[in-house]
N, C-alpha and C positions, 0 to 999 in steps of 0.2 A: 504494500500500500504506500501511497505517496508520503504519508506522514512518518514513515519509517526512515526517511532520508533526512539528514541534517540540513539546516538552512545554508544558503550560499552567502559568503562574505561579500559585501558590496560597499561602495563609498557612501551610500545613503542609508546604511543600516544592514538589514538582511532581506533576502528574497526568499519567500517561503518555498520550500521544496515542491516541485511540480511533477516529478517522476520518481518511480521507485529507485532505491539505492543501487540495485543491480544494473540500472540503465544510466547511472550517473558516472561522471569521471572525477576521480580524485587527483588533483594536481598538488603535488608536494613541492613547494617552491622556497627559494631564498626570500626572506622577508625584505631584502633590498629591492625586489622587483614586484612586490605585492600590488602597489598602485598600478603598475603597468599591466599586470595580468588582469586585474579587475577591470581596468579601462578597456582592454581588448575584449573581454567577455561581454561587457555591456554593449560595445560598439558592434559586435558580431552576433548578438542574440544567442549567447551560450549560457542560458540559466541553469543548465544541467551540469556545469562544471563547479565542483566544490573545492575551493582553495584553502589549503592549510599551509602555514609557513614555519620554517625553522628560523632561528634568530638571525637577523641581518648582520649583527656584529661578528658572526662567524666568518664573514668576509676576511676578518683579520686572523681567525683561528681555523683554517680549513681542515685541520686534522679532526675536528669535532663533527664535521658534516656527515661522513660516511656511516659511522656507528648510529647516529641519530636517524639517518635516512633509512637504514635497514629496519629500525624499530617502527618508524612512521609507516613504512610499507606494510609491515606485519599488522599494525593497528588498523590500517585501512582495510586489509583483508578480513580482520576480525569483525569489522563493521559491515562487511558484505560487499565491498567494492571489488569488482573484477577488472575494471578499467582504471589504470593508474599511470600518471605521467610525471616525470621528474622535472621540476622547474629549476634546473641548474644546468650550467655548462660543466666543463671539467673542474673549473674553479679551484685549482690547486690541491686536489685530493690525491694526486699522484697515481691516478688510474683506479682508485678504489671505487669511485662512482660507476665507472664502466664495468667493473667486476660485479657490482651489485645489479646493474641493469641486465647483464648477461645471465646471472644466476636467477634473477626474479622474473625475467621475461618482460621487462618494461623498457621504455625509451626515455631519453633525456633531450634537452635542448642541444642542438649541435654547437660546437665551437669550444674554445679553451676557457672563455670567461664572458661576463656580460658586456665588457667593452667591445668584444668582437661581435657578438650577435646583435647588439644595438647598432653598431656600424654596418653590419652585414658581414658575415664571415669571409666571404670572398674578397670584399673590399678591404677589410682589416688585414687579411693576409698579404694583399698586394701592397699595403702601406708599411708593412713591418720594417723593411730595410731602411726606410727614410724616417721612421718614427721610434726608433729604439731608445731614444732619450726623452720620450714624452711620458708624462704622468697624467693618467686619465681620470676625469671626474664624470659621474653620471648625475642625474637629478638628485638622487639620494645622497651621494657623497658631497655635492655642492651644498645641499640643505644641512647636512650633519658633518661638516668637515672637522669640526672640533672633536666630536665624539668618535669618529671613525679614523681620523688621522692624527690629530694633535695629541689627544689624550692617550691612546694606546702606545704611541711612540714616545710619550713623555716629553714632547717638545715644549710644553708649557712650563715644565719645571726644569728642564735641561735644554735650553735653547741652543747650546753648543752642538747638540745632536743634529740640528737641522742641516748643516752643511755636510756632516758625516753621512747622513741618510740620503739626502737629495743632491749632493754635490755633482753627481754625474747626469742629472736631469737638466734639460735646457728649457722646457716649457710645460705648462699645464694645458691640456686639451680638454675642454668641457664638451662632452658628448651629450647634448641636451635631448631629452625625450619630449619635453614640452616647451612652448614659448612662454617663458616666465622671466620677466625682467629682474625680479628680486633674486632669483637663483643665479642669474647672470652676474649680478653685483656680488653675490657671495662667492661665486667661482673666481671672479677677478680678484676679490680680496684674498682668496686662498693662494692665488698665483703671487700676489704681492708679498704675502706672508712667507712663502717659500723662496722668494726672490727669483722667480722664474718668469719667462715670457708667458703670454696668455693667448690662447686661440679658442674661439667659439665655433662649434660645429653642430648644427641641428641634425639629429639622426632619426627622430621619432622612435618607434619601437623596433625598427630594423627587422631582423629575422624572427624576433620573438612572436610577432603577430601570426605568421604562418604556422609556427610551431604550436601555438595554443589552438588556433583554428583546426589544425590537423588532429590534435589530440581530442578535440571535441566532436569530431565527426563519427 
């Protein structure tokens, strides 16, 4: 029965479940792309996708992702989901996510990380030789630069680490998912803070859109 399925997370609250859980898709994603997945689901009429997220801060601690993902898949199956999609790229797990995907018979977003799939994996690969000294920001990282960069690296208490960590970078490239002037200001501030050049590049959702749409088919 439809009421057996949990509600879908949405920007405006929750969307009541409309189909049985066996017909729904559980997307287990990085919290860093939650807004983007929700927006794609709303724009493409995918109310049968049920999004759950692992902590976005694990962007900084990728060794935590794979063990939690295995448990999240097991939990989804205990809840009755047969269709599961991994809302992560490789994301620094050193092949562990791909092992889980192979063992569990599930798929993930293609690419090495979110900077790549937001840009478009093919385009990002083509840019690599020219941008190996670029430090990338997404909307989330622009919004929470202090929490995701300054504080974990202790740059606020040990400013001398800034040049040690970022001395080989030449620029910040803000890969923007949305047109947001406030986030552009934050991204430029981040570049100034790190003493790097600044480049703005609107990407939208890149390859993420098709990945989520395909998962929902």
